[in-house]
LUMTI-999947 format. One record per residue (C-alpha): x, y, z; residue number from 1. Coordinates in steps of 0.2 Angstrom, whole numbers, m for minus. Layout:
NODE     xx     yy     zz  num
NODE      X      Y      Z  NUM
...
***
This chain:
NODE     xx     yy     zz  num
NODE     30    m17     64    1
NODE     28    m31     51    2
NODE     11    m35     44    3
NODE     11    m53     51    4
NODE     16    m46     69    5
NODE      3    m33     67    6
NODE    m10    m45     62    7
NODE     m6    m57     77    8
NODE     m7    m42     89    9
NODE    m23    m36     82   10
NODE    m31    m53     83   11
NODE    m25    m54    102   12
NODE    m33    m37    105   13
NODE    m49    m42     97   14
NODE    m50    m58    107   15
NODE    m46    m48    123   16
NODE    m60    m35    119   17
NODE    m73    m49    115   18
NODE    m69    m58    132   19
NODE    m70    m41    141   20
NODE    m85    m35    132   21
NODE    m96    m51    134   22
NODE    m91    m57    151   23
NODE    m82    m45    162   24
NODE    m89    m28    159   25
NODE   m107    m32    159   26
NODE   m105    m39    177   27
NODE    m96    m23    182   28
NODE   m108    m11    174   29
NODE   m124    m18    181   30
NODE   m135    m14    166   31
NODE   m127      3    163   32
NODE   m122      7    145   33
NODE   m104      3    140   34
NODE    m92      8    127   35
NODE    m90     m4    113   36
NODE    m72    m11    116   37
NODE    m72    m21    100   38
NODE    m76     m6     90   39
NODE    m61      3     98   40
NODE    m49    m11     93   41
NODE    m56    m10     76   42
NODE    m53      9     75   43
NODE    m36      7     81   44
NODE    m32     m6     68   45
NODE    m40      5     55   46
NODE    m30     20     60   47
NODE    m13     11     61   48
NODE    m14     m1     46   49
NODE    m27      7     34   50
NODE    m44      2     26   51
NODE    m42    m16     22   52
NODE    m34    m22     38   53
NODE    m47    m11     47   54
NODE    m61    m19     38   55
NODE    m54    m37     40   56
NODE    m52    m34     59   57
NODE    m69    m27     60   58
NODE    m77    m42     51   59
NODE    m67    m54     62   60
NODE    m72    m45     78   61
NODE    m90    m43     73   62
NODE    m92    m61     68   63
NODE    m84    m66     84   64
NODE    m97    m55     93   65
NODE   m111    m62     83   66
NODE   m107    m80     87   67
NODE   m100    m79    105   68
NODE   m114    m82    119   69
NODE   m124    m72    124   70
NODE   m126    m67    106   71
NODE   m145    m65    103   72
NODE   m145    m57     86   73
NODE   m144    m63     68   74
NODE   m126    m68     64   75
NODE   m118    m56     53   76
NODE   m125    m39     59   77
NODE   m110    m35     70   78
NODE    m98    m41     57   79
NODE   m106    m30     44   80
NODE   m106    m15     56   81
NODE    m89    m17     62   82
NODE    m81    m21     45   83
NODE    m88     m4     39   84
NODE    m82      5     54   85
NODE    m64     m2     52   86
NODE    m64      3     33   87
NODE    m70     20     38   88
NODE    m57     22     51   89
NODE    m43     16     39   90
NODE    m50     28     25   91
NODE    m50     43     37   92
NODE    m32     39     42   93
NODE    m25     37     25   94
NODE    m32     53     18   95
NODE    m19     67     20   96
NODE    m26     85     19   97
NODE    m19     96      6   98
NODE     m4    106     12   99
NODE      0     94     25  100
NODE     15     83     23  101
NODE     12     64     24  102
NODE     25     62     38  103
NODE     17     75     49  104
NODE      0     68     46  105
NODE      5     51     51  106
NODE     13     57     67  107
NODE     m4     65     72  108
NODE    m14     49     69  109
NODE    m16     46     88  110
NODE    m19     63     94  111
NODE    m34     66    105  112
NODE    m45     76     93  113
NODE    m41     65     78  114
NODE    m45     49     88  115
NODE    m61     57     95  116
NODE    m67     62     77  117
NODE    m63     45     69  118
NODE    m70     35     84  119
NODE    m86     46     84  120
NODE    m88     43     65  121
NODE    m85     24     66  122
NODE    m96     22     81  123
NODE   m110     32     73  124
NODE   m109     21     57  125
NODE   m107      4     66  126
NODE   m121      8     78  127
NODE   m133     14     65  128
NODE   m130      0     53  129
NODE   m133    m13     68  130
NODE   m148     m4     73  131
NODE   m155     m2     55  132
NODE   m152    m20     51  133
NODE   m161    m24     68  134
NODE   m176    m14     62  135
NODE   m176    m22     44  136
NODE   m175    m40     51  137
NODE   m188    m37     65  138
NODE   m176    m39     79  139
NODE   m179    m22     87  140
NODE   m196    m14     91  141
NODE   m189      3     95  142
NODE   m195     19     87  143
NODE   m184     29     77  144
NODE   m181     43     90  145
NODE   m177     29    103  146
NODE   m164     22     90  147
NODE   m156     39     87  148
NODE   m155     42    106  149
NODE   m146     25    108  150
NODE   m134     29     93  151
NODE   m129     46    100  152
NODE   m127     38    118  153
NODE   m116     24    111  154
NODE   m106     36    100  155
NODE   m103     48    115  156
NODE    m97     33    126  157
NODE    m86     26    113  158
NODE    m78     43    110  159
NODE    m74     46    128  160
NODE    m67     28    130  161
NODE    m58     30    113  162
NODE    m48     45    118  163
NODE    m41     35    132  164
NODE    m39     17    124  165
NODE    m36     20    106  166
NODE    m20     30    106  167
NODE    m10     17    115  168
NODE    m16      3    104  169
NODE    m12     13     88  170
NODE      6     16     95  171
NODE      7     m3     99  172
NODE      1     m8     82  173
NODE     13      5     74  174
NODE      9     18     61  175
NODE      5     15     43  176
NODE     22     12     35  177
NODE     28     26     23  178
NODE     32     20      6  179
NODE     51     17      4  180
NODE     59     31     m6  181
NODE     65     27    m23  182
NODE     83     23    m25  183
NODE     93     36    m35  184
NODE    104     27    m46  185
NODE    114     42    m51  186
NODE    123     43    m34  187
***
């Protein structure tokens, strides 16, 4: 998939996630905790396109969440949190372990264990950053143990939803393109 087509698809997925997360799902859940759909889209973009596109998608999704009603927090908190989560997802996706071929690593980007680990890490980072900025700016009056419980619950919900939702999005967005092999002029 070309970069502009991937960017358009990522933008559409972010908009869909924002609409579902701010309007439809809260009505269906009735106050129960929900997975963070925008985070899942950002993780999928990071896994499929890398660090910079993941961070850009995270910033765009977060800023949209910060500005769309019923936003009741300082603008920029979700933008920072999701940008870091997108960067982290892209960073974890582009690091190939020693002894593993690049091609086989890319083929395993959307496997369940990989998605669970990356989603859990990104969710922990994003939720922690959002909660800590809330404490710093005086928007939250929770104690640290309450915040930690909230972060763990959010990460667990995101991991469960992520193993279902993220792999199809990664496949739709396309895997990170392998660099073109150098042309051998001697042939």
